[in-house]
Wavefront OBJ file of the C-alpha trace (Angstrom):
o trace
v -304.381 4.608 -47.186
v -303.446 7.843 -48.946
v -300.532 7.819 -51.382
v -298.610 10.379 -49.326
v -298.901 8.277 -46.171
v -297.857 5.147 -48.056
v -294.752 6.899 -49.412
v -293.833 8.171 -45.936
v -294.305 4.762 -44.260
v -292.373 2.942 -46.990
v -289.527 5.471 -46.874
v -289.297 5.213 -43.088
v -289.184 1.404 -43.301
v -286.351 1.453 -45.869
v -284.408 3.934 -43.739
v -284.920 1.654 -40.738
v -283.657 -1.427 -42.608
v -280.564 0.447 -43.798
v -280.192 1.866 -40.289
v -279.755 -1.639 -38.896
v -276.599 -2.044 -40.987
v -275.234 1.357 -39.972
v -275.974 0.916 -36.258
v -274.422 -2.550 -36.132
v -271.349 -1.461 -38.067
v -270.715 1.671 -35.973
v -271.237 -0.268 -32.726
v -268.738 -2.988 -33.640
v -266.258 -0.571 -35.226
v -266.246 2.348 -32.795
v -267.336 0.884 -29.434
v -266.196 -2.036 -27.311
v -269.349 -4.159 -27.498
v -268.931 -7.699 -28.852
v -271.091 -9.205 -31.606
v -272.878 -11.711 -29.345
v -273.869 -9.002 -26.853
v -275.023 -6.711 -29.666
v -277.203 -9.549 -31.008
v -278.723 -10.282 -27.607
v -279.472 -6.654 -26.738
v -280.911 -6.047 -30.208
v -283.222 -9.078 -30.124
v -284.386 -8.481 -26.547
v -285.075 -4.795 -27.267
v -287.013 -5.687 -30.428
v -289.005 -8.350 -28.547
v -289.972 -5.897 -25.800
v -290.916 -3.179 -28.305
v -293.088 -5.489 -30.395
v -294.659 -7.003 -27.258
v -295.640 -3.506 -26.117
v -297.017 -2.642 -29.578
v -299.123 -5.819 -29.605
v -300.265 -5.203 -26.014
v -301.330 -1.611 -26.743
v -303.038 -2.522 -30.017
v -304.932 -5.657 -29.026
v -304.585 -5.983 -25.263
v -302.895 -9.362 -25.737
v -300.072 -10.393 -23.418
v -298.343 -12.598 -25.985
v -297.707 -13.002 -29.659
v -298.020 -15.802 -32.166
v -295.114 -17.330 -34.053
v -293.261 -20.648 -33.873
v -289.847 -22.031 -32.976
v -288.560 -22.874 -36.501
v -289.193 -19.273 -37.589
v -287.593 -17.994 -34.387
v -284.476 -20.074 -35.114
v -284.289 -18.612 -38.634
v -284.717 -15.106 -37.187
v -281.941 -15.728 -34.660
v -279.637 -17.157 -37.361
v -280.167 -13.978 -39.379
v -279.501 -11.646 -36.437
v -276.420 -13.507 -35.185
v -274.879 -13.944 -38.631
v -275.601 -10.268 -39.356
v -273.769 -9.089 -36.232
v -270.703 -11.325 -36.547
v -270.383 -10.528 -40.273
v -270.318 -6.796 -39.604
v -267.159 -7.079 -37.524
v -265.203 -6.899 -40.796
v -267.668 -5.743 -43.473
v -268.486 -2.165 -44.454
v -272.121 -1.084 -44.136
v -272.709 -0.999 -47.899
v -271.022 -4.320 -48.672
v -272.856 -6.061 -45.842
v -276.249 -4.695 -46.891
v -275.630 -5.689 -50.512
v -274.626 -9.249 -49.590
v -277.580 -9.540 -47.211
v -280.110 -8.150 -49.679
v -278.768 -10.248 -52.565
v -278.900 -13.427 -50.489
v -282.438 -12.725 -49.247
v -283.836 -12.167 -52.726
v -281.851 -15.038 -54.277
v -283.143 -17.420 -51.587
v -286.750 -16.403 -52.157
v -286.456 -16.485 -55.960
v -284.676 -19.848 -55.775
v -287.450 -21.253 -53.599
v -290.013 -20.136 -56.171
v -288.086 -21.903 -58.934
v -287.809 -25.053 -56.789
v -291.601 -24.928 -56.283
v -292.118 -24.902 -60.032
v -292.264 -21.223 -60.962
v -291.069 -20.711 -64.531
v -288.772 -17.854 -65.492
v -288.733 -16.231 -68.922
v -285.426 -15.463 -70.649
v -285.050 -11.958 -69.161
v -285.689 -13.308 -65.676
v -283.058 -16.023 -66.142
v -280.646 -13.365 -67.376
v -281.451 -11.256 -64.322
v -280.879 -14.173 -61.940
v -277.518 -14.984 -63.555
v -276.557 -11.299 -63.399
v -277.453 -11.047 -59.710
v -275.594 -14.249 -58.806
v -272.630 -13.084 -60.863
v -272.599 -9.841 -58.904
v -272.542 -11.728 -55.604
v -269.706 -13.964 -56.801
v -267.781 -11.002 -58.224
v -268.088 -9.103 -54.951
v -266.583 -11.966 -52.945
v -263.823 -13.106 -55.352
v -260.281 -12.739 -53.944
v -258.609 -9.378 -54.540
v -257.374 -6.250 -52.811
v -260.886 -4.815 -52.408
v -262.642 -8.103 -51.684
v -264.435 -8.375 -48.319
v -263.149 -11.090 -45.929
v -264.459 -14.503 -47.112
v -265.619 -15.669 -43.660
v -267.563 -12.457 -43.033
v -269.059 -12.589 -46.531
v -270.244 -16.165 -45.971
v -271.728 -15.203 -42.613
v -273.705 -12.352 -44.197
v -274.851 -14.520 -47.103
v -275.970 -17.108 -44.536
v -277.787 -14.374 -42.612
v -279.549 -13.328 -45.816
v -280.553 -16.915 -46.580
v -281.928 -17.246 -43.027
v -283.945 -14.033 -43.444
v -285.240 -15.299 -46.783
v -286.370 -18.526 -45.108
v -287.965 -16.534 -42.298
v -289.821 -14.367 -44.828
v -291.043 -17.409 -46.753
v -292.259 -19.076 -43.557
v -294.131 -15.891 -42.612
v -296.258 -15.754 -45.760
v -299.887 -16.301 -44.831
v -298.990 -16.996 -41.191
v -301.486 -14.467 -39.811
v -301.128 -10.931 -38.478
v -297.490 -10.029 -39.392
v -296.873 -7.827 -36.346
v -298.326 -10.403 -33.953
v -296.362 -13.243 -35.560
v -293.133 -11.213 -35.596
v -293.587 -10.295 -31.924
v -294.001 -13.957 -31.031
v -290.939 -14.975 -33.016
v -288.768 -12.246 -31.479
v -289.886 -13.305 -27.995
v -288.839 -16.887 -28.807
v -285.349 -15.714 -29.808
v -284.662 -14.362 -26.302
v -283.680 -17.676 -24.635
v -281.706 -18.678 -27.746
v -279.677 -15.466 -27.838
v -279.078 -15.569 -24.075
v -277.685 -19.095 -24.535
v -275.314 -17.720 -27.201
v -274.091 -15.026 -24.815
v -273.501 -17.626 -22.086
v -271.511 -19.813 -24.493
v -269.347 -16.813 -25.395
v -269.072 -15.448 -21.854
v -265.273 -15.345 -22.055
v -265.407 -12.960 -25.034
v -268.192 -10.709 -23.724
v -267.318 -7.017 -23.797
v -269.854 -4.478 -22.579
v -269.789 -0.874 -23.653
v -272.400 1.755 -22.777
v -272.360 3.386 -26.216
v -272.477 -0.004 -27.919
v -275.437 -1.051 -25.783
v -277.346 2.089 -26.764
v -276.637 1.406 -30.432
v -277.937 -2.144 -29.963
v -281.058 -0.933 -28.129
v -281.745 1.575 -30.915
v -281.255 -1.147 -33.527
v -283.640 -3.444 -31.677
v -286.342 -1.051 -30.503
v -286.367 1.465 -33.371
v -284.919 0.131 -36.631
v -285.984 -3.488 -35.986
v -289.096 -3.482 -33.794
v -290.710 -0.240 -34.923
v -289.199 -0.553 -38.414
v -290.868 -3.919 -39.007
v -294.165 -2.643 -37.554
v -294.083 0.317 -39.984
v -293.208 -1.963 -42.905
v -296.068 -4.354 -42.177
v -298.392 -1.355 -42.026
v -297.331 -0.357 -45.549
v -297.066 -3.814 -47.160
v -300.830 -4.482 -47.548
v -301.087 -1.330 -49.714
v -298.195 -2.411 -51.953
v -298.214 -4.952 -54.760
v -295.806 -7.858 -54.284
v -293.474 -6.549 -56.990
v -293.571 -3.058 -55.503
v -292.655 -4.440 -52.091
v -289.749 -6.352 -53.633
v -288.400 -3.579 -55.837
v -288.595 -0.823 -53.207
v -286.144 -2.861 -51.109
v -283.570 -2.315 -53.870
v -282.963 1.032 -52.167
v -281.709 -0.477 -48.895
v -278.106 -1.331 -49.946
v -277.811 2.064 -51.648
v -278.974 3.923 -48.532
v -276.632 1.838 -46.347
v -273.667 2.466 -48.663
v -274.302 6.229 -48.741
v -274.729 6.280 -44.968
v -271.484 4.345 -44.510
v -269.583 6.795 -46.707
v -271.017 9.911 -45.035
v -271.230 8.769 -41.413
v -268.428 6.187 -41.149
v -265.988 7.424 -43.816
v -266.119 4.052 -45.549
v -264.573 3.750 -49.027
v -266.661 3.258 -52.163
v -264.694 0.747 -54.231
v -265.165 0.112 -57.939
v -265.871 -3.526 -57.106
v -268.758 -2.547 -54.816
v -270.220 -0.181 -57.434
v -270.098 -2.798 -60.212
v -271.429 -5.564 -57.965
v -274.237 -3.283 -56.781
v -275.269 -2.515 -60.353
v -275.210 -6.220 -61.297
v -277.114 -7.480 -58.222
v -279.750 -4.737 -58.092
v -280.306 -4.730 -61.871
v -280.505 -8.522 -61.986
v -283.078 -8.795 -59.217
v -285.064 -5.908 -60.719
v -285.227 -7.817 -64.020
v -286.626 -10.858 -62.230
v -289.337 -9.092 -60.235
v -290.344 -6.540 -62.873
v -290.512 -9.102 -65.679
v -292.603 -11.291 -63.375
v -295.052 -8.413 -62.972
v -295.145 -7.928 -66.747
v -295.741 -11.655 -67.333
v -298.540 -11.767 -64.740
v -300.264 -8.791 -66.345
v -300.062 -10.461 -69.777
v -301.847 -13.618 -68.603
v -305.510 -13.850 -69.654
v -307.988 -13.604 -66.823
l 1 2 3 4 5 6 7 8 9 10 11 12 13 14 15 16 17 18 19 20 21 22 23 24 25 26 27 28 29 30 31 32 33 34 35 36 37 38 39 40 41 42 43 44 45 46 47 48 49 50 51 52 53 54 55 56 57 58 59 60 61 62 63 64 65 66 67 68 69 70 71 72 73 74 75 76 77 78 79 80 81 82 83 84 85 86 87 88 89 90 91 92 93 94 95 96 97 98 99 100 101 102 103 104 105 106 107 108 109 110 111 112 113 114 115 116 117 118 119 120 121 122 123 124 125 126 127 128 129 130 131 132 133 134 135 136 137 138 139 140 141 142 143 144 145 146 147 148 149 150 151 152 153 154 155 156 157 158 159 160 161 162 163 164 165 166 167 168 169 170 171 172 173 174 175 176 177 178 179 180 181 182 183 184 185 186 187 188 189 190 191 192 193 194 195 196 197 198 199 200 201 202 203 204 205 206 207 208 209 210 211 212 213 214 215 216 217 218 219 220 221 222 223 224 225 226 227 228 229 230 231 232 233 234 235 236 237 238 239 240 241 242 243 244 245 246 247 248 249 250 251 252 253 254 255 256 257 258 259 260 261 262 263 264 265 266 267 268 269 270 271 272 273 274 275 276 277 278 279 280 281 282 283 284 285 286
């Protein structure tokens, strides 16, 4: 793959990931759709899009995947939607991203990976940023919504860890999204009394599912094989920044000092972990 194509694909994927935050936030803030309906429409649209991509590419009628991964994927999507009822786009993306990376780094430590001093400092800095962002105060995000987004990030981290080495990423993701359909429909049935449909909100949810989720993940998995692991991790540092800028420009959301400081702490801390890991790996004798 040429460098120019890799840059374009990676940039489009990061824009898609940030777009999920913006689409969900604008749908729940400016339309009448409820969070459960947004989740269901998003997941069903993503499942159909990925099913079509798999069908066109390989002629297969179905995908791979498994139910535990599908449950983790659903937990991410549902927590994401309900959290964004009260979170700004930038704050939500930062909490989500921080929780995803912290979950995956924590799993590596639990499996026996050793961190050097700079990596430990980075992990403490990132966790401190997450705690600082959610501490009580005038500019603090609502605690329940913050916990929901952190839970969504942990679920996505688990989903990502389960997907390592599971086969063709697009095929596996298509299968997992298809498995979320009955789960998310059950959620909508349980919350039937609170269901609120809105045509604009539905279109936002379809766009989030078909474009920024389904096609976004397909683009990302096309680029990932050409990226080193540390490159794939560090390039995602841009997602909360893009979401925050988009929220300010498109949704007139405020940029608080707390969010700026927490962003610097979380992004810098995680960068220290992944970049120092790359440096340590390169220093090891072959």
